[in-house]
C-alpha positions in Angstrom: 14.9 31.2 31.4 16.0 27.7 31.3 18.8 27.1 33.7 22.5 26.6 32.2 23.0 22.6 30.6 25.1 20.5 33.5 28.0 20.2 32.1 29.4 16.2 31.8 32.1 13.6 30.5 30.6 10.8 29.5 32.9 7.4 29.7 32.2 4.2 27.5 33.8 2.0 24.7 31.4 -0.6 23.7 28.7 -0.6 21.0 26.1 -0.8 24.4 27.4 2.5 25.5 26.6 4.0 22.1 22.4 4.7 22.9 22.7 6.2 26.4 26.1 8.8 24.6 22.9 9.9 22.0 20.5 10.0 25.1 22.6 12.2 27.1 23.7 14.2 24.4 20.3 15.2 23.3 18.7 16.1 26.2 19.0 19.5 27.0 19.3 20.0 30.2 22.8 18.0 29.7 25.6 18.9 27.8 28.8 17.0 27.2 31.6 18.5 27.3 34.2 15.4 26.5 33.6 11.4 25.9 36.6 9.5 27.7 36.8 6.1 25.3 39.3 3.4 25.4 42.3 3.8 22.7 42.1 2.5 18.9 42.3 -1.5 19.1 43.3 -3.5 16.5 40.1 -5.5 14.9 39.7 -8.3 12.3 42.8 -10.4 10.6 44.5 -7.5 9.1 44.9 -6.0 12.5 43.4 -2.4 11.6 43.3 -0.1 14.7 39.7 0.8 14.6 37.8 3.2 16.8 35.7 2.0 19.8 32.2 2.5 19.3 31.6 5.0 21.1 34.5 7.3 19.9 33.4 6.5 16.8 29.8 8.3 17.6 31.2 11.0 19.4 34.0 12.0 16.6 30.4 11.9 14.3 28.2 13.7 17.1 31.8 16.4 17.0 32.2 16.0 20.7 35.9 16.0 22.1 37.0 12.9 22.6 39.9 11.1 25.2 41.2 7.9 24.2 42.7 6.6 27.1 43.0 2.2 28.2 43.6 4.0 32.5 42.8 7.5 33.6 46.9 8.2 33.8 48.1 11.7 35.0 47.6 13.0 30.6 44.3 11.9 30.7 42.8 13.1 34.4 44.6 17.0 32.8 42.4 16.5 29.7 39.2 15.8 31.4 39.8 18.5 34.1 40.3 21.0 31.5 36.7 20.6 30.8 35.3 22.2 33.8 32.6 19.4 33.5 30.9 18.9 36.9 29.9 15.4 36.9 31.0 12.5 34.9 28.8 9.2 33.5 30.1 5.8 32.8 28.2 3.1 30.6 30.7 -0.2 30.0 33.9 2.1 29.7 35.8 -1.2 31.2 38.6 -0.2 33.5 38.6 0.9 37.1 39.2 4.1 37.4 42.3 5.0 40.4 40.8 7.5 43.4 42.2 10.2 41.3 40.3 10.2 38.5 36.9 9.4 41.5 37.7 13.0 42.4 37.8 15.3 39.3 34.6 16.3 39.1 32.7 18.1 41.9 30.1 15.6 41.8 32.3 12.4 40.9 31.0 10.1 38.5 27.6 7.6 38.0 27.9 4.8 36.6 24.9 3.1 34.3 25.3 -0.9 35.2 23.4 -3.2 34.1 22.3 -5.7 36.7 20.2 -5.3 40.2 23.2 -4.6 42.3 24.6 -5.9 44.3 23.9 -8.5 41.9 25.7 -9.3 39.3 28.8 -6.8 39.9 31.2 -6.3 37.2 31.9 -6.7 33.5 29.7 -9.4 32.2 25.9 -8.6 34.4 23.6 -9.7 31.6 25.4 -12.4 30.1 26.5 -14.2 33.9 22.0 -13.9 34.6 21.2 -15.0 31.6 23.7 -18.0 31.9 22.2 -19.2 35.3 18.9 -18.3 33.9 17.6 -15.2 36.0 13.8 -14.3 35.6 14.0 -10.6 36.3 17.3 -8.8 35.0 17.5 -4.8 35.2 19.6 -2.1 35.5 21.1 0.6 38.2 23.0 3.7 38.7 25.4 4.5 41.5 28.0 6.3 42.6 31.7 5.0 41.7 34.0 4.3 43.7 37.1 2.3 44.4 35.5 -0.8 44.9 34.2 -3.4 41.9 30.3 -1.4 41.4 30.5 -1.2 45.0 28.9 2.5 45.6 25.4 3.4 46.5 22.5 3.0 44.6 21.0 6.1 43.3 18.0 4.5 40.9 17.0 0.8 39.4 15.1 -0.5 37.0 13.9 -4.1 36.4 12.9 -6.0 33.3 11.7 -9.8 32.4 13.4 -12.1 30.8 11.8 -13.1 27.5 11.5 -16.6 26.1 13.8 -15.5 23.2 16.0 -13.3 24.7 19.7 -13.5 24.1 22.7 -11.2 26.4 22.5 -8.9 22.8 18.8 -8.7 23.0 18.6 -7.6 26.5 21.7 -5.5 26.5 19.9 -3.6 24.0 16.5 -2.9 25.7 18.1 -2.0 29.2 20.4 0.6 27.6 17.3 1.8 25.7 15.6 2.4 29.1 18.6 3.1 30.8 19.3 6.0 29.4 16.9 8.5 30.7 17.5 6.5 34.0 21.1 7.7 34.0 20.2 11.0 33.0 17.5 11.5 35.4 20.5 10.1 38.2 22.7 12.8 37.1 20.7 15.6 37.4 19.4 14.6 40.4 23.2 13.9 42.2 23.6 17.3 41.0 20.6 18.8 42.3 21.1 17.6 45.6 17.4 16.4 44.7 18.6 12.6 45.3 20.2 11.2 48.1 22.6 7.6 46.7 21.6 4.8 49.3 24.4 1.6 50.4 23.6 -1.7 48.5 21.7 -4.0 50.1 21.8 -7.7 49.9 23.9 -11.2 48.8 26.4 -9.7 46.1 27.0 -11.9 43.4 29.8 -11.6 40.8 29.9 -11.3 36.8 33.7 -11.5 35.5 34.2 -11.3 32.1 33.5 -14.4 29.7 36.2 -15.8 27.9 36.1 -18.1 25.0 36.2 -21.3 26.4 33.5 -20.8 28.9 31.7 -20.0 26.3 31.6 -24.2 24.8 28.8 -26.3 25.7 28.7 -28.7 27.9 26.3 -31.4 26.8 26.2 -34.0 29.8 24.4 -31.0 31.2 20.7 -30.8 31.3 19.0 -29.4 28.6 17.8 -25.9 30.2 21.1 -25.5 31.4 22.5 -25.6 27.4 19.9 -23.2 26.2 20.7 -20.6 29.4 24.5 -21.0 28.5 22.9 -20.1 24.6 21.6 -17.2 25.7 24.2 -16.2 27.7 26.7 -16.2 25.6 25.1 -14.7 22.4 25.9 -12.8 20.7 29.6 -12.7 22.3 31.6 -14.3 22.7 29.1 -17.2 20.7 28.4 -20.5 21.7 30.6 -23.0 20.5 31.4 -26.9 20.6 33.5 -29.4 18.5 32.2 -31.8 15.9 34.1 -33.6 14.0 37.6 -31.7 15.1 36.4 -28.6 13.9 34.6 -25.5 15.6 30.8 -25.0 15.1 29.0 -22.0 16.6 25.1 -22.2 17.3 22.9 -19.9 17.8 19.7 -20.2 19.9 18.5 -24.2 21.1 15.1 -24.6 22.5 14.6 -27.2 25.2 12.6 -30.5 23.8 10.8 -32.3 26.9 9.2 -34.6 24.4 13.1 -35.6 22.4 14.5 -38.3 24.9 16.8 -41.2 24.2 19.8 -39.5 22.3 23.0 -39.2 24.0 24.3 -36.6 25.0 26.8 -33.8 22.5 25.1 -37.1 20.1 22.9 -35.3 16.8 19.8 -36.8 15.1 17.1 -35.3 12.8 13.4 -36.4 13.6 10.8 -35.1 11.9 12.8 -32.6 10.2 14.2 -31.3 13.2 17.3 -31.4 14.2 18.2 -32.4 18.1 21.0 -33.1 20.3 21.4 -35.1 23.4 21.8 -33.3 26.7 22.3 -34.4 30.2 18.6 -34.7 30.6 16.3 -34.9 27.5 17.0 -33.2 24.1 17.6 -29.6 22.8 16.5 -28.6 19.0 19.2 -26.6 17.0 18.2 -23.8 15.0 20.7 -22.5 13.4 24.5 -22.9 13.5 27.6 -22.0 12.0 30.5 -24.4 11.0 34.0 -22.5 10.9 35.0 -20.4 7.8 30.8 -20.4 6.5 28.4 -18.8 7.3 25.7 -19.6 9.8 22.6 -21.6 8.3 19.9 -23.7 9.2 20.9 -26.5 11.7 18.2 -29.1 9.2 20.8 -27.9 6.3 24.0 -28.5 7.8 22.5 -31.6 9.5 21.3 -33.1 5.8 24.9 -32.4 4.6 26.7 -34.7 7.0 26.6 -37.9 5.2 26.1 -40.0 8.5 24.5 -37.5 11.0 24.0 -40.9 12.9 27.4 -40.3 13.6 28.2 -36.9 14.5 28.8 -36.3 18.3 29.6 -33.0 20.1 32.9 -32.7 22.4 
């Protein structure tokens, strides 16, 4: 006779948290009693109120949804009424206050996309790539009142690939982290796993701002490339060109290309290069304001005097 599934509440908001939701929902050892997500938010130029990615998917799966930007008394009452024994969190987007942490018999288990205590905060993968980390990972830990400070249940590691962006790494870690989260929930609830305190030097990964995504062309080429990878796809790397914003997709360090001033653009052998504080980087695709993404060479050829273009 199979044991009764473990009843859980799932808390998450962005697209990154959808895959773990689907994985836990499909696991016969678990039963999602309710999904907690942030309230509908205005999206697009018309500011249409739109459910979160997790909220939308939970409704498609037929799961009860509790929408709250802060887990105040009404939300806590709704969650407590589910009878869940443990909570799972993946990028919910707000700290849970102590009354919320104490809702369930076995607390909350958070899937965080870093090797804790490295990169505590809202943008761990983005900050790791911007810093040039070659190894990233995911951790499950018991949620407490601190910022990603609770004891660790399990971890996994992954190597950063040459063509990775924050988007591709997050997708990969969401896939790999889903079974880790399931096993962590079951391990903690049954007492088979004993969480261990975090050890080592901590680093912080606060949420990225749009201004932080701006490229500083006096930085070395490798740092520029890391920066672009870390802010892709969101909020998106950009620079100012002739008074307008120009978005940049992947850039490639080009050690053999020198003699271009930082931020200046040249076409050499049908490739587009921008100067940095060291050697140049090759631009692959760009997106001028109000237009669709295009090949960097097409954009550069459209400039009457591309050699006079200087990014700011």
